[in-house]
C-alpha positions in Angstrom: 150.0 136.0 124.9 149.4 132.8 122.8 151.9 131.5 120.3 149.4 132.0 117.4 150.2 134.5 114.8 147.8 137.5 115.0 147.1 139.7 112.0 145.4 143.0 112.3 145.5 144.5 108.8 146.6 143.4 105.3 149.6 145.8 105.7 151.1 143.6 108.5 151.8 140.8 106.0 154.9 141.9 104.0 156.8 138.5 103.9 153.9 136.0 104.0 155.4 133.9 101.2 158.5 133.3 103.2 156.8 131.2 105.8 158.3 127.7 106.0 156.3 124.4 105.7 153.6 125.7 103.4 150.5 123.6 103.5 146.8 123.7 102.7 145.2 126.9 104.0 141.6 127.2 105.2 139.7 130.3 106.1 137.2 129.8 108.9 135.0 132.7 109.9 133.3 133.1 113.3 135.9 130.9 114.9 136.0 132.2 118.5 133.2 129.9 119.7 130.6 127.3 118.7 130.9 125.4 115.5 133.6 127.7 114.1 135.9 127.0 117.0 135.3 123.3 116.9 135.8 123.0 113.2 138.9 125.2 113.2 140.4 122.9 115.9 139.5 119.8 113.9 141.0 121.2 110.7 144.3 121.9 112.5 144.3 118.3 113.7 143.8 117.1 110.1 146.9 119.0 108.9 145.4 122.3 107.7 146.7 125.7 108.4 143.6 127.7 109.6 143.2 131.4 109.1 140.5 132.3 111.6 138.5 135.4 112.4 136.0 136.8 114.9 135.0 140.2 116.0 136.4 139.8 119.5 140.1 139.4 119.1 140.7 138.3 122.7 138.0 135.6 122.5 139.6 134.4 119.3 143.0 134.2 120.9 141.6 132.4 123.9 139.8 129.9 121.7 142.5 129.0 119.2 145.8 130.4 120.5 146.9 127.1 121.9 147.4 125.8 118.3 150.5 128.1 117.9 151.7 128.6 114.3 149.1 126.2 112.9 146.6 129.1 113.0 146.7 132.7 111.9 144.2 134.8 113.8 142.8 137.8 112.0 140.3 139.7 114.3 137.7 141.7 112.5 134.2 141.9 111.2 133.3 139.9 108.1 131.1 142.7 106.8 134.2 144.9 106.5 135.7 144.7 103.0 139.2 145.5 104.2 139.0 142.6 106.7 137.9 140.2 104.0 141.0 141.1 102.0 143.2 140.7 105.1 141.8 137.1 105.6 142.7 136.1 102.0 146.1 137.7 102.2 146.9 135.8 105.4 145.7 132.6 103.8 147.6 132.9 100.6 150.8 133.6 102.6 150.8 130.2 104.3 149.9 127.8 101.5 147.4 127.0 98.7 144.0 128.3 99.5 141.9 125.2 99.4 139.0 125.8 101.7 136.7 128.8 102.7 134.2 128.2 105.5 131.5 130.9 105.8 130.5 130.2 109.3 130.2 133.7 110.8 126.7 135.0 110.9 124.0 136.6 112.9 120.6 135.7 114.3 118.8 139.0 114.0 116.5 140.4 116.6 116.0 138.6 119.9 113.4 137.6 121.0 112.5 136.4 117.5 110.1 138.8 115.8 107.0 138.2 113.7 107.6 139.1 110.1 104.6 141.4 110.0 106.2 143.6 112.6 109.9 143.2 112.2 112.0 146.3 111.8 113.1 146.2 108.1 116.5 147.8 109.1 117.1 144.7 111.1 116.3 142.5 108.2 118.5 144.5 105.9 121.4 144.4 108.3 121.1 140.6 108.6 121.2 140.1 104.9 124.5 142.1 104.8 126.0 139.8 107.5 124.6 136.4 106.4 124.5 136.8 102.6 126.5 139.8 101.2 129.5 139.3 103.5 130.0 135.6 102.8 129.7 136.3 99.0 132.1 139.2 99.4 134.7 136.8 101.0 134.3 134.3 98.1 134.7 137.1 95.6 138.1 138.2 97.2 139.2 134.5 97.5 138.1 133.4 94.0 141.3 134.4 92.1 143.4 132.5 94.7 141.4 129.3 95.1 143.1 126.1 94.1 141.4 123.9 91.5 139.1 121.6 93.4 138.9 124.1 96.3 135.9 123.7 98.6 133.6 126.5 99.7 131.4 125.7 102.7 128.4 127.8 103.6 126.9 127.0 107.0 123.1 127.1 106.7 120.2 126.0 108.8 117.0 124.0 108.5 115.3 127.4 109.0 116.2 128.1 105.3 113.9 125.3 104.1 111.3 125.0 106.9 108.7 127.6 107.9 109.2 128.0 111.7 107.3 130.7 113.5 109.6 133.5 114.5 112.5 132.4 112.3 111.5 134.3 109.2 114.2 136.9 109.3 117.1 134.4 110.0 115.6 131.8 107.7 115.2 134.2 104.8 118.9 135.1 104.9 119.9 131.5 105.1 117.6 130.6 102.2 119.3 133.4 100.2 122.8 132.0 101.1 121.7 128.5 100.0 120.7 129.9 96.6 124.0 131.9 96.3 125.9 128.6 96.9 123.8 126.8 94.3 124.4 129.4 91.6 128.1 129.6 92.4 128.3 125.9 91.9 126.7 126.2 88.5 128.9 129.0 87.5 132.1 127.5 88.9 132.2 123.7 88.4 135.9 123.8 89.3 135.0 124.3 92.9 132.9 122.2 95.3 130.4 124.4 96.9 128.9 122.7 100.0 125.9 124.2 101.8 125.9 122.4 105.1 123.2 122.3 107.8 124.9 121.4 111.1 121.7 120.7 112.9 120.5 122.1 116.2 123.4 123.0 118.5 123.9 124.3 122.0 125.5 127.6 121.1 125.3 131.2 122.2 123.4 132.2 119.1 120.9 129.4 119.5 120.4 130.5 123.1 119.7 134.0 122.0 116.8 132.6 120.0 115.3 131.2 123.2 116.0 133.8 125.9 115.4 132.5 129.4 115.0 128.9 128.2 117.2 125.9 128.9 118.7 124.6 125.7 121.3 122.3 127.3 119.6 119.3 125.7 120.9 120.5 122.3 124.0 118.7 121.0 127.4 120.3 121.4 128.8 121.9 118.2 131.6 119.3 118.1 129.0 116.6 117.2 128.5 118.2 113.8 132.2 118.5 113.0 132.9 114.9 111.8 130.2 115.2 109.2 131.5 118.6 108.0 135.0 117.2 107.8 133.8 114.1 105.9 132.1 116.4 103.3 135.1 118.7 103.0 137.7 116.0 102.6 135.4 113.6 100.6 134.4 113.8 96.9 130.7 114.6 97.2 129.5 117.1 94.5 128.4 120.6 95.2 125.0 120.6 97.0 123.1 121.0 100.2 123.9 118.5 103.0 123.1 117.7 106.6 126.3 117.3 108.6 125.0 114.6 110.9 123.9 112.4 108.0 127.3 112.5 106.4 128.8 110.1 108.9 127.4 107.3 111.2 126.0 108.7 114.4 
């Protein structure tokens, strides 16, 4: 078993405030693989304490357990309200909550469907995962966010470009983009960054192209420096491309 602290429910944290060495806390969802894992690792290296989640607890432990007490692992599904409260409780127990990264999300049906024939239940379910759940996490975190806290919503170029087959996923990401823009207008005390990481060689991207070779796509780690530069910089709320935030 790894040295990382593993939380299962909010009830497991009775003495969180007693933890020594309190430092900036970040919540990163969907951190067992891909961009979430790479970003969580980089944040630890930059001195953050990361509260990370994923639905697969073993995969989460395998991905981030090596970081020991610099991470708190909270397995669960971001669409679960109780899980969202557990994430925030874990974060506020280790230090000021200064960063929330809404990275967890879904692709929707695979192979990618035509909008004229897509099952509307699939569309509704993806809106819950990609829009309602991230907003739900922000709502729980809001009373605990430090002044100047940063909210990062991971988006996609599919939210602004009309790609055949990407209508279901793109519609949810477009909605998330707008949620971020309105939150920024309503809460100028936060920086709300909607960040497009660019194409990446990830499991989700592979699911969009079943049977195809996507090994030519960049590794998720190539997007991390830009995300970090935006998080730790002073750029105002807005929509950004990660790979344009730092020199290639």
